[in-house]
Structures are given as structure tokens and as C-alpha cells.
N, C-alpha and C positions, 0 to 999 in steps of 0.2 A: 543398553545399547537402545535410544527412546524408539520406541513403536509411531508411526507415520498415522495421522489421524484416515478417517475415510471422509474425506469431505464429498465427493461424490454420494455419501447415503444423506449426509445432513446439507445437501441443499435445496430440495425440495423443501424444505419448512426452515429456511436459513430467515428468511424475510418476517417472519412472525413473531422474533425476539422483540419488544418494542424498544429493548436497551442497544439494541445491535443498530438498528436502525435508526435512534436517536445520535449514539454514536457516530456512526456514518457522517450523518448529518453536521455535527459539529465539528467533525474533522477536513471534511470539505471546508464549509465555513473557513477557518484557520488557513488553508491553506487558499482563498483565496483571497483572505484578507493580507495573508504574509506574501505572496508573490503576486509581480506586476503582471499578471496574465494577459495575454492579447490573441486577440481573435482570429492572430495570424501565424498561431502557434497549434503544431503538432504535439500530442501529447502520449506517453505510455501509462496504464494504471497497472503498475504488476500486482499480483494476485490479488485481483479485482474482487475473486467473489462473483457474486450475483450482480454485481454493479452499483452497490448502493452509492459509492463515492463517483463512481464513473461517470454516473450517469448526471451527477448535478454538479458538475464539473463542465459540460461538455458545451452548455452553451458560454460558457467563456472564451473555447480555445474554438481554432480551423475545423480539429480532427482528433479526437481520443480514443487509442485502441484501450481494451483493456484485455489481460491476458492473465492466465489463471492453469493451473497446472490440474486442474480438476474437472471432468467431461462433465459433472452435472451441474458444476457453478457455470461455464461456461454456454451448456444448455439454456439455461436459466437468463443468464443474460443476452443471449442470441434473442429468447422469445422476449424481451421487457424492450429490446429495442426494435423490435417489429412490431409490438404492441403501441409504442409509445411515439411510433415515426421518426426514430432519431437518423435522419441522414448523414450525421457526422461521426459517430458511434459504430463502432464494429469489434467483434470479439473474438480473440485467437486461444486455440489450445497452444500453450509452453511451457518447459520444465524449464525455468532457467539455468535453474542449479543442475542439472543433467548436461547443459551447454548450448540449451538451444536459445535461439535468438531469433527475435521478429526481425522483420524484414524494416526496414528504411530509419530514417534520423529523426530525432526528437529536440524538440526546445523545452520540454518540462515530462518527469519522470515521476509519477509518484507511487506509493504504497500505503496502506491502512491496515495495521494490526496483523503482516504479516511477518514481521523481521523475527518473531520469539519465535516462531515455525521454523526458523531456515538455520542448521547447523554449520557452516561455513557462511559468513556474512561479508566480510572483507574481499574475497573471491568474485560476491555475485556484485558486490561493488561498480570492481574493477569491469567486471562484464556489462555494467550497466552504463558505466562511463564512456563504452565505446559505443556507445547509441545516442550518446549526446551532442549537439551541434555545441561548436565553440562559446563557453558561456552559459550554456545551458544550463535548467535548474532540475537539482532532487530535492522531492518533499516527503520525509520518511516519517512515519507517526506510528508510536505505539507505546505500550506502559512504561510508565519507568518503573526503575526494581521495586518490585513486590515478594519477596522472599519465597513465592510460589503460593498466594493466599489467591492469588485471580482465579485461578483452573480449579473445578470442582475435578474435572476429569484431565489430568497433563497428559494424556495420549498427544505427543505430535509436538509437545513443548518442549524446546532447547535451551530458552531464555527464558527466568523469570522476570523478563525485564531489562530495562539497561538505564543506567545512570547517564545525565549528560555528559558526563565525560566519557564512558567508554564509545556512546555514538560520538561524540567530536573525533575522538582518536581512531575512530573503523574508519569515518570518512578523510582523515588525514591520510593513513594509511594507504587509501583507495585513491589518493589525491588528486582530494575535490579542495577546491579554494572558497574564502568565504563563508566557512562555516558558522551558523548560528542554534542554537537549541531554545522554544520556549515550549510552555505548556500552552497542548493547544486545548483541551476541556481533561474532564475527568470524569469515570464511573463510579455512581453510586453502586453497592452490590454488597449484601448481606450486611449493612449497616457499615458498611467501610468504603471510604474515598479513595479511589484507584486516579492518581494524574497520568493523564496522557501528552506523552511530548511529542515535539514535533520540529524535527531536525531536519533544516534546509540547508542547500550548499551550491556552489556552481561547478562546473567544469573547467579545469584550466583550458 
């Protein structure tokens, strides 16, 4: 059984890794370039961590709620919201894997580098779909299949990335439509290049 990672312990220094900050920025850029965002939209960023993607998307949306199962991560995001004066961003402690669902409906749900930490993905996608308005978008960024070379510490890693076919099949099983897979960016780590895929789809 895969042991869960203690993200509370990692939260305080999470933003001190330049590669992680750069990756989040590039994923946010890819989402902005791919989906026709609107300042009339309400969005949910699932597995938001310290809000690196959440806060970059915020200027393009009416509101964005960052949710995470780690109280340490949520505390960091709340501090950044306060310090940055973000009036349209809020943080919510929420474990969607355990069936916790945030209140409200959304036009967009995003997730960056979270899926590989989720054991059962299709049930989660089905839960997320219930939170979307009809025609609402989902945008999921994660590693392309990498055979276990990316993480030095595999604690909390249930999947060593995903193929385009796997992501498409999971979204289809969860009854999303207009499924598209592109390459958002790549991560260079230990002299190896790891593509990061962006899967987008719409609620039927």
C-alpha cells in the first residue's frame, strides 16, 4: 500500500523550489491559452497547494476557490491571499477523495500535478463533474508516463504519470465531452526531460 505524503510538513518551504514555481506558472499559462476564461466565471482549483496556479489564474476569473486536503498548504494560501490583497480568491480545506465537496457550482475546475497522488481517479472526476455548470470546463495537468524516474521519494505517488490515452479514457468514463490532450510544458530534472500533459474537457 502506498503511504501518503505529509504535505503539511512540506508546506512551509513549498515555494522555495524554483523548478516548482516555474512549472506552476507554465501550467497556468497553458490553461489560460487553452480555455476561453471569463471574468464572469467561478473556478475551483483542486489540490491547490500554496496557490501557485490559483493566484495566477485569479485575474482572469470572477472568483477562484483553492481547495486542498493539507491544512498546512491552505494556511500558506490564506496568508498569500491576505498579503496580496486578492479579493476574489478564497482557500478551503477539503478532501474530495473522502467525499468532501465544496459548496457552489463552477464554470472551471483545474488541477496541477495532483492526479498522480490520487489512488482512484475516475470516482474523483465524477465528483468534480457534479460541481460544474453544464458546459463547464475541467483542466488537469500532470506528468506524462515516466516509469518512476521523476520522484526521488515515491511517498504518496500512486501513478508514475499518465499517457494521453489513459487521461482520455478516464475523462470519457467520467462522462466528460470535448476531450483534448496537449503538452503544457516540460520539467528538466536530473538531466532528464519530463513532459507535462494538459487534459481539458467539458461537462455534458
